[in-house]
C-alpha positions as CSV (number, residue, x, y, z in Angstrom):
1,M,154.8,92.9,55.5
2,G,152.4,91.4,52.8
3,E,151.6,87.7,53.5
4,T,149.7,85.1,51.8
5,Q,146.4,85.1,51.5
6,G,144.7,83.5,54.2
7,G,143.2,81.1,52.5
8,H,142.9,82.4,49.1
9,T,146.4,81.5,47.8
10,E,145.7,82.2,44.2
11,T,147.5,79.7,41.8
12,A,147.8,79.4,38.0
13,R,145.1,76.3,38.3
14,G,143.0,78.9,40.2
15,V,143.8,82.2,37.7
16,T,142.7,79.4,34.9
17,G,139.6,78.1,36.6
18,R,138.7,81.8,37.4
19,R,139.1,82.7,33.1
20,A,137.5,79.4,32.0
21,L,134.2,80.2,34.6
22,L,134.1,84.2,33.0
23,I,134.1,83.1,30.0
24,G,131.7,80.4,29.7
25,G,129.4,82.8,31.8
26,A,130.0,85.2,29.3
27,A,129.2,82.9,26.4
28,A,125.8,81.8,28.0
29,A,124.9,85.6,28.9
30,V,125.6,86.4,25.3
31,G,123.2,83.8,24.2
32,T,120.3,85.6,26.3
33,A,121.3,88.8,25.6
34,A,122.0,89.6,29.3
35,L,125.5,91.3,28.6
36,A,125.7,94.6,26.8
37,R,128.6,95.3,24.2
38,D,130.7,97.1,26.1
39,E,130.9,94.7,29.2
40,L,131.6,92.2,26.4
41,A,134.6,94.1,25.1
42,R,136.2,94.5,28.6
43,L,136.2,89.9,28.6
44,W,138.5,89.8,25.8
45,W,141.8,90.5,27.6
46,R,141.1,87.5,30.0
47,L,141.4,85.2,27.4
48,P,144.2,82.8,27.4
49,G,147.3,84.0,26.3
50,V,145.6,87.5,25.5
51,E,147.0,90.7,27.6
52,K,146.9,94.3,27.8
53,P,150.2,96.1,26.3
54,R,152.6,96.7,28.5
55,V,156.1,99.0,28.7
56,A,158.9,96.9,30.6
57,G,160.0,98.7,33.3
58,A,157.3,101.5,33.3
59,V,156.6,103.0,36.9
60,D,153.5,105.1,38.0
61,F,154.8,107.1,40.1
62,R,157.3,109.6,38.9
63,G,160.5,109.1,40.4
64,A,160.3,105.7,41.4
65,Q,162.7,102.9,40.7
66,W,161.4,99.7,38.9
67,V,162.4,97.0,40.3
68,S,160.3,93.6,39.9
69,A,158.6,91.8,42.2
70,S,158.2,87.6,41.7
71,S,155.4,87.0,39.8
72,A,154.4,83.9,42.3
73,N,153.6,87.4,44.5
74,Y,151.0,89.1,42.8
75,R,148.4,88.7,40.0
76,R,148.2,90.0,36.9
77,A,144.8,92.0,36.4
78,D,144.0,95.4,34.2
79,R,142.9,97.5,37.3
80,P,140.5,99.7,37.5
81,D,138.9,98.4,34.9
82,D,138.1,94.9,36.5
83,Y,138.4,95.9,39.9
84,G,138.0,99.8,41.1
85,I,140.5,101.0,43.5
86,D,139.7,102.5,46.6
87,M,141.9,102.4,49.0
88,V,145.9,102.5,49.9
89,V,146.8,100.1,52.5
90,I,149.6,101.1,55.0
91,H,152.8,98.6,55.8
92,V,155.8,98.1,57.2
93,T,158.5,96.2,56.5
94,Q,160.0,95.2,60.0
95,G,162.8,94.7,58.4
96,S,165.6,96.6,55.6
97,F,164.6,98.4,52.3
98,P,167.0,95.3,51.1
99,S,165.7,92.6,52.6
100,A,161.8,94.1,51.9
101,V,163.1,94.0,48.0
102,K,164.5,90.7,48.5
103,V,161.9,88.8,49.9
104,F,159.6,90.4,47.4
105,Q,161.3,88.4,44.6
106,D,161.3,85.6,46.2
107,P,158.6,83.4,44.7
108,A,158.3,81.3,47.9
109,H,157.4,84.4,49.9
110,G,154.1,84.2,48.7
111,A,153.6,88.3,49.3
112,A,154.6,91.9,47.9
113,A,153.4,95.4,47.9
114,H,153.3,97.5,44.8
115,Y,155.8,100.1,46.5
116,I,158.3,100.8,49.1
117,V,159.3,104.1,50.8
118,R,162.9,103.6,52.0
119,K,164.1,106.2,55.1
120,D,165.9,108.6,52.9
121,G,162.7,108.6,50.8
122,H,163.5,106.7,48.0
123,I,160.7,105.0,46.4
124,T,161.1,101.8,44.5
125,Q,157.9,100.1,42.4
126,M,157.6,96.3,42.2
127,I,154.1,95.7,41.1
128,R,152.1,98.0,38.7
129,E,148.8,99.6,40.1
130,L,147.6,97.5,37.5
131,D,148.1,94.2,39.3
132,V,146.7,92.6,42.4
133,A,150.0,92.7,44.6
134,F,149.0,90.3,48.0
135,H,149.7,92.4,50.5
136,A,147.3,92.7,52.6
137,G,146.2,89.3,53.5
138,N,142.1,89.6,52.2
139,R,142.0,88.9,48.9
140,E,138.9,91.7,48.6
141,Y,141.3,94.4,50.0
142,N,144.2,93.0,47.7
143,E,142.0,93.8,44.8
144,R,140.7,97.0,45.3
145,S,144.0,98.6,46.8
146,V,147.4,99.6,46.3
147,G,149.8,98.7,49.2
148,I,153.0,100.7,50.0
149,E,155.8,99.1,52.7
150,H,157.5,101.5,54.5
151,E,161.6,100.5,55.7
152,G,161.6,99.7,59.2
153,F,160.0,98.0,62.6
154,V,157.0,99.2,64.3
155,E,158.6,99.7,67.5
156,E,160.8,102.0,66.6
157,A,160.0,105.5,66.1
158,S,163.4,106.6,64.3
159,S,162.0,104.1,61.7
160,F,159.7,106.9,60.2
161,T,162.1,109.9,59.0
162,D,160.6,113.3,57.8
163,A,161.9,112.4,54.1
164,M,159.7,109.3,54.3
165,Y,156.8,110.9,55.5
166,A,156.9,113.3,52.7
167,A,157.7,110.9,50.1
168,S,155.1,108.5,51.0
169,A,152.4,111.5,51.4
170,R,153.2,112.4,48.0
171,L,153.0,109.0,46.7
172,T,149.7,108.0,48.3
173,A,148.2,111.7,47.0
174,G,149.3,110.7,43.4
175,I,147.2,106.8,43.7
176,C,143.9,109.3,45.3
177,R,144.1,111.5,42.3
178,R,144.6,108.7,39.7
179,Y,141.7,107.0,40.6
180,G,139.6,109.3,42.7
181,I,139.9,108.1,46.1
182,P,139.2,110.3,49.0
183,V,141.9,111.3,51.1
184,D,140.6,110.4,54.5
185,R,141.3,107.4,57.3
186,K,138.3,105.4,55.3
187,H,140.3,105.0,52.2
188,V,143.9,105.3,53.6
189,I,144.4,102.6,56.0
190,G,147.1,100.8,57.8
191,H,147.8,96.9,57.9
192,V,146.3,96.4,61.2
193,E,142.9,97.2,60.0
194,V,142.4,95.0,56.9
195,P,139.7,92.6,58.1
196,G,141.2,89.2,59.6
197,T,144.8,90.2,59.6
198,D,146.9,89.4,62.3
199,H,149.6,92.1,61.5
200,T,150.1,95.2,63.6
201,D,151.7,98.0,60.9
202,P,152.3,100.6,61.2
203,G,151.9,100.4,64.6
204,R,151.8,103.2,67.5
205,Y,154.5,105.4,66.1
206,W,153.2,106.0,62.8
207,D,151.7,109.5,63.5
208,W,148.8,109.3,61.0
209,D,147.7,113.2,61.3
210,R,150.9,114.0,60.5
211,Y,150.8,111.6,57.5
212,M,147.5,112.4,56.7
213,A,148.0,116.1,56.5
214,L,150.8,115.9,54.6
215,V,148.7,113.6,51.9
216,R,146.4,116.1,51.9
217,R,148.5,119.0,51.1
218,A,150.2,116.9,48.1
219,H,146.7,116.3,47.2
220,R,145.7,119.5,47.0
221,T,148.8,121.3,45.6
222,G,149.8,118.1,43.1
223,V,153.4,118.3,44.1
């Protein structure tokens, strides 16, 4: 399951400081004509109190159910304009679906993924793909990836059902199509492959060959 930032916990003060640094740096750059006009146009939304328009309850994957994570477990952003998305990270919840939803709604937890896939194939989205979810335990990887949790346990092969594989593969294929992510194991990775992590998910029972074949098929057919 996702985790805090391993030395990179992002507080409101940190976000404000970053905005101030960004805006100050932009102003200096304008003075020296170092920034192009289109680059400056992308900074307006970072000003305090200014956010891109959003539709409450909207989902990025058709058929997903929206259940909001605590705002303490992610950082508002405008991806891929501010951070390019080039990776999908596969997780296992190490618990039930309801318990995963509960902890992602807990502001004290400090972590959450964009999606949770249930054993029966139901998909819940808890964070917009626009935003940076605290799921990988590595700030850079959080900023460039979409995190997908799967209900179950890494040491229980029965956790990974046909319905789960199929639904998750369609979800990953859709993400890859949206952002032009190559459908390969360099860009669709397990949590265990994130640098600096101490997690082992999705574990030895996750069938990567089967999963990637399903993702490639869904990516090709658009189903």
